[in-house]
N, C-alpha and C positions, 0 to 999 in steps of 0.2 A: 466517500464513495471511491471504489476502485474500478479502474477501466483497464482491464488486461488486454494485451494484444494491440496496444495503441502505438501508432507511428510517432506520436508526440513524446513518448516516454523515453527515459525516466524523468518525470516531472511531478512536483507537488505544488498544487494551487490552493490557496486559502480563500474561501468565500467570504462574502460580507457578513454572514452569520457565524463565522468562526469555524465552519466545517472544512474539512480537507477533501479535495479531489486528487487522487493519485493516479497518474497515467503510467502504466507499466508496459514494457515491451514483451514481457513473458506472457504466454498464454495460460489460461486457467486449466492446465492439464497436470495431473499428478502433484498438485500443490505448488507448482512452479511460481504462480502469481503470488501466493501467500508468502513464499520465501523471498521473492523480489520485493514485496511490500515491506516486510520486516527489515530487509537490508537498506532499502531506500529511506524509510523513516528514521532508522538509526543514524544514517549518514546525515539526513536533514537536521536532526536535533543534536548531533554530535555526541551520541551515546553508543555504548556497545550493543550489538545485536541481541545479546542475552537480556538486555533491559527492556526490549520491545516484545510484547506478546499480543496475540490476537485473542481477545476474551470471548467474542461472539461473532458469528457470521462467516465461519470457515468456508461455507459453500455459497456465499452470497456476495454481491458487489458492495453491499452496505455492511460495514464491519465496525466493531467496537474494539479499539486497540489500546 
């Protein structure tokens, strides 16, 4: 789950069930939150941004990456 516009962010939290909650400072305007999500997850996993893609949920808080 993605939480755009959060004062906690940038932060990645892993839940007990293995799902990720990502807190982003970027607001969900003009794709800024999606770009922030890709950048933060790439940094979290130590991979290039080009290796991280959003497969589903571009306009939703729940995404498949």
